[in-house]
C-alpha beads as a LAMMPS data file, in Angstrom:
LAMMPS data file: protein, C-alpha beads

310 atoms
309 bonds

1 atom types
1 bond types

-500.0 500.0 xlo xhi
-500.0 500.0 ylo yhi
-500.0 500.0 zlo zhi

Masses

1 110.0

Atoms # bond

1 1 1 158.036 71.484 233.591
2 1 1 157.084 74.106 231.137
3 1 1 157.250 74.064 227.386
4 1 1 160.320 76.574 227.339
5 1 1 162.165 74.210 229.885
6 1 1 161.327 71.212 227.951
7 1 1 162.502 72.996 224.559
8 1 1 165.766 73.718 226.225
9 1 1 166.471 70.069 226.772
10 1 1 166.619 69.292 223.207
11 1 1 170.250 69.002 222.078
12 1 1 170.710 68.740 218.010
13 1 1 173.307 66.271 217.203
14 1 1 172.972 63.996 220.175
15 1 1 174.251 60.461 218.996
16 1 1 171.269 58.094 218.387
17 1 1 168.637 60.668 219.144
18 1 1 167.380 62.889 216.263
19 1 1 165.720 66.169 217.074
20 1 1 162.452 64.636 215.969
21 1 1 162.691 61.874 218.376
22 1 1 163.617 64.230 221.264
23 1 1 160.512 66.391 220.261
24 1 1 158.173 63.379 220.507
25 1 1 159.714 62.323 223.857
26 1 1 159.226 65.846 225.296
27 1 1 155.901 66.298 223.859
28 1 1 156.890 69.261 221.632
29 1 1 156.116 69.625 218.089
30 1 1 159.290 69.664 215.831
31 1 1 157.973 72.871 214.205
32 1 1 157.867 74.631 217.624
33 1 1 161.604 73.857 218.151
34 1 1 162.695 75.464 215.059
35 1 1 160.411 78.379 215.521
36 1 1 162.005 81.817 215.867
37 1 1 159.578 84.357 217.296
38 1 1 159.379 87.732 215.800
39 1 1 160.455 90.574 217.976
40 1 1 157.839 93.468 218.977
41 1 1 157.696 96.577 216.739
42 1 1 159.499 99.728 217.612
43 1 1 156.071 101.129 218.357
44 1 1 155.360 98.514 220.992
45 1 1 158.970 98.578 222.318
46 1 1 158.335 102.426 223.135
47 1 1 154.929 101.636 224.554
48 1 1 156.502 98.750 226.835
49 1 1 159.119 101.282 228.125
50 1 1 156.421 103.867 229.111
51 1 1 154.215 101.227 230.792
52 1 1 157.106 100.139 232.724
53 1 1 157.807 103.671 233.810
54 1 1 154.094 104.144 234.830
55 1 1 154.100 100.899 236.792
56 1 1 157.084 101.969 238.750
57 1 1 155.063 105.024 240.075
58 1 1 151.716 103.075 240.127
59 1 1 152.079 99.466 240.906
60 1 1 148.404 99.206 241.574
61 1 1 147.415 99.866 237.696
62 1 1 146.105 97.034 235.946
63 1 1 145.621 97.142 232.270
64 1 1 142.355 98.959 232.255
65 1 1 143.861 101.837 234.486
66 1 1 147.046 101.720 232.464
67 1 1 144.923 102.303 229.157
68 1 1 143.325 105.444 230.782
69 1 1 146.596 106.671 231.898
70 1 1 148.129 106.345 228.435
71 1 1 145.230 107.959 226.700
72 1 1 145.518 111.056 229.088
73 1 1 149.172 111.290 227.648
74 1 1 147.935 110.863 224.078
75 1 1 148.907 107.389 223.555
76 1 1 146.058 105.452 221.746
77 1 1 146.521 101.978 222.916
78 1 1 143.840 99.461 223.256
79 1 1 143.201 97.223 226.414
80 1 1 144.147 93.925 224.738
81 1 1 147.281 95.378 223.290
82 1 1 148.216 96.843 226.878
83 1 1 147.367 93.654 228.678
84 1 1 149.386 91.581 226.388
85 1 1 152.411 93.739 226.805
86 1 1 152.031 93.764 230.497
87 1 1 151.847 90.063 230.657
88 1 1 154.972 89.745 228.265
89 1 1 156.948 92.165 230.851
90 1 1 155.660 90.124 233.865
91 1 1 153.683 93.098 235.402
92 1 1 150.809 92.391 237.595
93 1 1 148.696 94.942 239.636
94 1 1 148.774 94.867 243.333
95 1 1 145.520 93.911 244.444
96 1 1 143.592 90.661 245.859
97 1 1 142.036 88.858 242.999
98 1 1 139.771 86.005 243.233
99 1 1 141.425 82.665 242.860
100 1 1 140.020 80.946 239.847
101 1 1 142.310 78.029 239.293
102 1 1 144.653 75.736 241.355
103 1 1 148.290 75.647 240.649
104 1 1 149.723 72.622 238.700
105 1 1 150.290 69.675 241.243
106 1 1 154.022 69.704 240.007
107 1 1 154.326 73.338 240.943
108 1 1 153.693 73.608 244.769
109 1 1 152.770 77.074 246.144
110 1 1 154.521 77.684 249.580
111 1 1 153.288 79.709 252.466
112 1 1 154.554 83.347 253.065
113 1 1 156.623 83.009 256.080
114 1 1 157.945 86.700 256.627
115 1 1 154.884 88.173 258.061
116 1 1 155.789 89.684 261.552
117 1 1 159.232 87.931 261.188
118 1 1 161.898 90.035 262.609
119 1 1 164.822 89.823 259.935
120 1 1 167.927 91.612 261.394
121 1 1 170.980 89.435 260.375
122 1 1 172.595 88.429 256.929
123 1 1 171.733 85.118 255.620
124 1 1 168.590 84.854 257.541
125 1 1 166.189 85.623 254.551
126 1 1 167.220 85.709 250.866
127 1 1 164.764 86.908 248.309
128 1 1 164.634 86.925 244.334
129 1 1 162.644 88.638 241.742
130 1 1 162.566 89.276 238.079
131 1 1 162.136 92.568 236.065
132 1 1 161.861 93.905 232.548
133 1 1 164.681 95.846 231.024
134 1 1 164.410 97.830 227.857
135 1 1 167.100 97.840 225.315
136 1 1 167.070 99.517 221.770
137 1 1 165.634 96.643 219.758
138 1 1 163.808 94.558 222.310
139 1 1 164.113 93.763 225.749
140 1 1 165.525 91.386 228.332
141 1 1 164.697 90.097 231.800
142 1 1 166.705 90.505 234.899
143 1 1 166.854 88.223 237.985
144 1 1 168.554 89.282 241.335
145 1 1 168.989 87.548 244.504
146 1 1 169.307 89.682 247.462
147 1 1 170.070 89.446 251.234
148 1 1 166.828 90.868 252.990
149 1 1 168.318 92.246 256.069
150 1 1 171.326 94.112 254.373
151 1 1 169.971 94.875 250.798
152 1 1 173.204 93.284 249.566
153 1 1 172.808 92.049 245.919
154 1 1 174.298 88.484 246.093
155 1 1 173.899 87.572 242.263
156 1 1 172.094 88.674 238.954
157 1 1 171.503 87.342 235.628
158 1 1 169.984 88.685 232.351
159 1 1 168.142 86.710 229.897
160 1 1 166.027 87.111 226.768
161 1 1 163.493 84.606 227.734
162 1 1 161.710 84.135 231.030
163 1 1 162.495 80.715 231.745
164 1 1 163.931 78.743 234.849
165 1 1 167.498 78.267 233.617
166 1 1 168.913 81.956 234.133
167 1 1 167.017 82.068 237.681
168 1 1 168.768 78.666 238.638
169 1 1 172.204 79.899 237.436
170 1 1 171.791 83.058 239.663
171 1 1 170.706 80.926 242.530
172 1 1 173.785 78.556 242.216
173 1 1 176.265 81.322 241.973
174 1 1 174.817 82.908 245.110
175 1 1 175.025 79.660 246.986
176 1 1 178.458 78.878 245.871
177 1 1 179.857 82.404 246.892
178 1 1 177.850 83.236 249.977
179 1 1 176.739 79.887 251.452
180 1 1 173.019 79.375 252.258
181 1 1 170.157 81.352 253.825
182 1 1 167.684 80.019 256.286
183 1 1 164.717 81.185 254.175
184 1 1 164.409 81.993 250.522
185 1 1 161.411 84.130 249.395
186 1 1 160.137 84.785 245.893
187 1 1 156.820 85.526 244.236
188 1 1 154.590 82.716 242.767
189 1 1 155.981 83.081 239.238
190 1 1 156.519 79.857 237.330
191 1 1 160.399 80.133 237.192
192 1 1 160.568 80.167 241.172
193 1 1 157.797 77.504 241.473
194 1 1 159.378 75.057 239.163
195 1 1 160.825 71.773 240.562
196 1 1 164.293 72.766 239.148
197 1 1 164.512 75.867 241.385
198 1 1 162.473 74.499 244.535
199 1 1 164.550 71.334 244.294
200 1 1 167.867 73.260 244.539
201 1 1 166.628 74.943 247.701
202 1 1 165.245 71.862 249.401
203 1 1 168.360 69.794 248.555
204 1 1 170.411 72.221 250.728
205 1 1 167.812 72.532 253.368
206 1 1 166.542 75.950 252.735
207 1 1 163.001 76.909 253.887
208 1 1 160.985 78.160 251.167
209 1 1 158.580 81.222 251.334
210 1 1 156.314 82.815 248.770
211 1 1 154.570 85.989 248.434
212 1 1 150.769 86.142 248.061
213 1 1 149.504 86.025 244.609
214 1 1 149.243 89.866 243.554
215 1 1 151.157 91.188 246.440
216 1 1 154.492 92.290 245.179
217 1 1 154.914 94.474 248.336
218 1 1 155.339 91.123 250.206
219 1 1 158.907 91.192 248.696
220 1 1 159.271 95.103 249.121
221 1 1 163.061 95.277 249.338
222 1 1 163.763 93.887 245.998
223 1 1 160.987 95.835 244.374
224 1 1 162.739 99.054 245.673
225 1 1 165.951 97.787 244.197
226 1 1 164.156 97.730 240.634
227 1 1 162.868 101.308 241.187
228 1 1 166.472 102.547 242.008
229 1 1 168.133 100.656 239.228
230 1 1 165.830 101.838 236.567
231 1 1 165.628 105.600 237.768
232 1 1 169.295 105.682 238.492
233 1 1 170.764 103.771 235.372
234 1 1 168.455 101.889 232.864
235 1 1 166.557 104.979 232.090
236 1 1 169.585 107.165 231.984
237 1 1 171.501 105.216 229.204
238 1 1 170.698 104.252 225.647
239 1 1 171.254 100.550 225.980
240 1 1 171.679 99.220 222.402
241 1 1 171.886 95.533 223.189
242 1 1 172.207 92.876 226.073
243 1 1 176.091 93.667 226.280
244 1 1 175.356 97.250 226.898
245 1 1 172.691 96.278 229.453
246 1 1 175.048 93.923 231.238
247 1 1 177.587 96.496 231.344
248 1 1 175.306 99.243 232.674
249 1 1 173.520 96.896 235.014
250 1 1 176.687 95.560 236.356
251 1 1 178.464 98.873 237.076
252 1 1 175.358 100.113 238.916
253 1 1 174.849 97.067 241.036
254 1 1 178.658 97.398 242.019
255 1 1 178.009 100.950 242.988
256 1 1 174.792 100.015 244.851
257 1 1 176.659 97.188 246.880
258 1 1 179.794 99.035 247.671
259 1 1 179.231 102.737 247.441
260 1 1 175.790 103.603 247.868
261 1 1 174.984 104.272 251.614
262 1 1 171.611 103.232 253.086
263 1 1 169.998 105.100 256.031
264 1 1 168.326 101.779 257.069
265 1 1 171.735 100.386 257.414
266 1 1 173.157 103.335 259.672
267 1 1 174.885 104.996 256.812
268 1 1 176.713 101.679 255.549
269 1 1 176.549 100.168 252.333
270 1 1 174.971 96.879 251.634
271 1 1 178.302 94.995 251.235
272 1 1 179.743 96.551 254.445
273 1 1 176.431 95.549 256.385
274 1 1 176.550 92.131 255.003
275 1 1 180.217 91.560 255.834
276 1 1 179.852 93.058 259.193
277 1 1 177.162 90.576 260.088
278 1 1 178.758 87.336 258.870
279 1 1 180.337 85.058 261.386
280 1 1 184.151 84.634 261.151
281 1 1 183.986 80.879 260.914
282 1 1 181.669 80.919 257.954
283 1 1 180.416 77.490 256.931
284 1 1 182.110 75.749 254.095
285 1 1 180.307 76.764 250.798
286 1 1 181.837 74.295 248.506
287 1 1 179.417 71.451 249.215
288 1 1 176.532 73.574 248.419
289 1 1 175.508 72.391 244.683
290 1 1 176.951 71.522 241.382
291 1 1 177.016 75.021 239.837
292 1 1 179.402 74.348 236.884
293 1 1 177.978 74.452 233.312
294 1 1 179.137 70.707 232.867
295 1 1 177.102 69.748 235.909
296 1 1 174.190 71.519 234.623
297 1 1 174.311 69.793 231.305
298 1 1 174.572 66.393 233.074
299 1 1 171.311 67.326 234.987
300 1 1 169.632 68.026 231.477
301 1 1 171.235 64.804 230.256
302 1 1 169.923 62.674 233.146
303 1 1 166.436 64.328 232.561
304 1 1 166.294 63.107 229.018
305 1 1 167.605 59.660 230.047
306 1 1 164.862 59.358 232.317
307 1 1 162.321 60.164 229.734
308 1 1 163.923 57.514 227.472
309 1 1 163.784 54.921 230.239
310 1 1 160.041 55.451 230.856

Bonds

1 1 1 2
2 1 2 3
3 1 3 4
4 1 4 5
5 1 5 6
6 1 6 7
7 1 7 8
8 1 8 9
9 1 9 10
10 1 10 11
11 1 11 12
12 1 12 13
13 1 13 14
14 1 14 15
15 1 15 16
16 1 16 17
17 1 17 18
18 1 18 19
19 1 19 20
20 1 20 21
21 1 21 22
22 1 22 23
23 1 23 24
24 1 24 25
25 1 25 26
26 1 26 27
27 1 27 28
28 1 28 29
29 1 29 30
30 1 30 31
31 1 31 32
32 1 32 33
33 1 33 34
34 1 34 35
35 1 35 36
36 1 36 37
37 1 37 38
38 1 38 39
39 1 39 40
40 1 40 41
41 1 41 42
42 1 42 43
43 1 43 44
44 1 44 45
45 1 45 46
46 1 46 47
47 1 47 48
48 1 48 49
49 1 49 50
50 1 50 51
51 1 51 52
52 1 52 53
53 1 53 54
54 1 54 55
55 1 55 56
56 1 56 57
57 1 57 58
58 1 58 59
59 1 59 60
60 1 60 61
61 1 61 62
62 1 62 63
63 1 63 64
64 1 64 65
65 1 65 66
66 1 66 67
67 1 67 68
68 1 68 69
69 1 69 70
70 1 70 71
71 1 71 72
72 1 72 73
73 1 73 74
74 1 74 75
75 1 75 76
76 1 76 77
77 1 77 78
78 1 78 79
79 1 79 80
80 1 80 81
81 1 81 82
82 1 82 83
83 1 83 84
84 1 84 85
85 1 85 86
86 1 86 87
87 1 87 88
88 1 88 89
89 1 89 90
90 1 90 91
91 1 91 92
92 1 92 93
93 1 93 94
94 1 94 95
95 1 95 96
96 1 96 97
97 1 97 98
98 1 98 99
99 1 99 100
100 1 100 101
101 1 101 102
102 1 102 103
103 1 103 104
104 1 104 105
105 1 105 106
106 1 106 107
107 1 107 108
108 1 108 109
109 1 109 110
110 1 110 111
111 1 111 112
112 1 112 113
113 1 113 114
114 1 114 115
115 1 115 116
116 1 116 117
117 1 117 118
118 1 118 119
119 1 119 120
120 1 120 121
121 1 121 122
122 1 122 123
123 1 123 124
124 1 124 125
125 1 125 126
126 1 126 127
127 1 127 128
128 1 128 129
129 1 129 130
130 1 130 131
131 1 131 132
132 1 132 133
133 1 133 134
134 1 134 135
135 1 135 136
136 1 136 137
137 1 137 138
138 1 138 139
139 1 139 140
140 1 140 141
141 1 141 142
142 1 142 143
143 1 143 144
144 1 144 145
145 1 145 146
146 1 146 147
147 1 147 148
148 1 148 149
149 1 149 150
150 1 150 151
151 1 151 152
152 1 152 153
153 1 153 154
154 1 154 155
155 1 155 156
156 1 156 157
157 1 157 158
158 1 158 159
159 1 159 160
160 1 160 161
161 1 161 162
162 1 162 163
163 1 163 164
164 1 164 165
165 1 165 166
166 1 166 167
167 1 167 168
168 1 168 169
169 1 169 170
170 1 170 171
171 1 171 172
172 1 172 173
173 1 173 174
174 1 174 175
175 1 175 176
176 1 176 177
177 1 177 178
178 1 178 179
179 1 179 180
180 1 180 181
181 1 181 182
182 1 182 183
183 1 183 184
184 1 184 185
185 1 185 186
186 1 186 187
187 1 187 188
188 1 188 189
189 1 189 190
190 1 190 191
191 1 191 192
192 1 192 193
193 1 193 194
194 1 194 195
195 1 195 196
196 1 196 197
197 1 197 198
198 1 198 199
199 1 199 200
200 1 200 201
201 1 201 202
202 1 202 203
203 1 203 204
204 1 204 205
205 1 205 206
206 1 206 207
207 1 207 208
208 1 208 209
209 1 209 210
210 1 210 211
211 1 211 212
212 1 212 213
213 1 213 214
214 1 214 215
215 1 215 216
216 1 216 217
217 1 217 218
218 1 218 219
219 1 219 220
220 1 220 221
221 1 221 222
222 1 222 223
223 1 223 224
224 1 224 225
225 1 225 226
226 1 226 227
227 1 227 228
228 1 228 229
229 1 229 230
230 1 230 231
231 1 231 232
232 1 232 233
233 1 233 234
234 1 234 235
235 1 235 236
236 1 236 237
237 1 237 238
238 1 238 239
239 1 239 240
240 1 240 241
241 1 241 242
242 1 242 243
243 1 243 244
244 1 244 245
245 1 245 246
246 1 246 247
247 1 247 248
248 1 248 249
249 1 249 250
250 1 250 251
251 1 251 252
252 1 252 253
253 1 253 254
254 1 254 255
255 1 255 256
256 1 256 257
257 1 257 258
258 1 258 259
259 1 259 260
260 1 260 261
261 1 261 262
262 1 262 263
263 1 263 264
264 1 264 265
265 1 265 266
266 1 266 267
267 1 267 268
268 1 268 269
269 1 269 270
270 1 270 271
271 1 271 272
272 1 272 273
273 1 273 274
274 1 274 275
275 1 275 276
276 1 276 277
277 1 277 278
278 1 278 279
279 1 279 280
280 1 280 281
281 1 281 282
282 1 282 283
283 1 283 284
284 1 284 285
285 1 285 286
286 1 286 287
287 1 287 288
288 1 288 289
289 1 289 290
290 1 290 291
291 1 291 292
292 1 292 293
293 1 293 294
294 1 294 295
295 1 295 296
296 1 296 297
297 1 297 298
298 1 298 299
299 1 299 300
300 1 300 301
301 1 301 302
302 1 302 303
303 1 303 304
304 1 304 305
305 1 305 306
306 1 306 307
307 1 307 308
308 1 308 309
309 1 309 310
């Protein structure tokens, strides 16, 4: 479990358990719990937006090539700065890099199952990914869950931190609304390899697939979704805050699902293609998972109880 996830479990005002005690049990310093990180400077926010625009065009650019490209445009940014910002944005160039470390044993990496697989019906494969969304005084992270065959966006969430919680919330929403797929594909980001996320998938009998490291094209359809979203909505609006971003993104995703025809879908919209391929006697979705905020809070309380019991 990551430090961000453990920090989210701390609840001030918990009867009989002070914040200091919770921090010790979860191996988090008390000062880090109260620490509020400073936001990026306006100069860095502008640089991050330009890096994001360039990365959409050149997804094979690492930090070294990105610095060269920026300097050609008259932007004097050093490699250390660009590399830090790209990491903050979750951008990784497409290339095979040598494997220098093994994943944490608690975060299993699953094999990629979609190679040479024909996916031609709804709910055969779902996929998920996270992207960076710039706003006037900062940035947000957006996660989306998509049906692979029909490109239908099933659920999405915005967050100001790249933790597991908002990904799990989107997953729970999609399962509650649309049932469950046979296979769920993601990259190897810690949000998707976490036990909280993979546990939900395994509990409802979904087979897990993960892209090869540094190979975002293994999840090509959702990468194309990000490109369309940013060129058709995000970069055309001056989004002042998270509320504005949620409105703009929500309107565009509704348009994408219900009005925007796709040539790959014979001119149908994703919603039309998804509905047309669903069986009439769709399985009952109500038994999928506990999706309410109360159930999720209970899960966090149970986790702290297990720590106390240990």
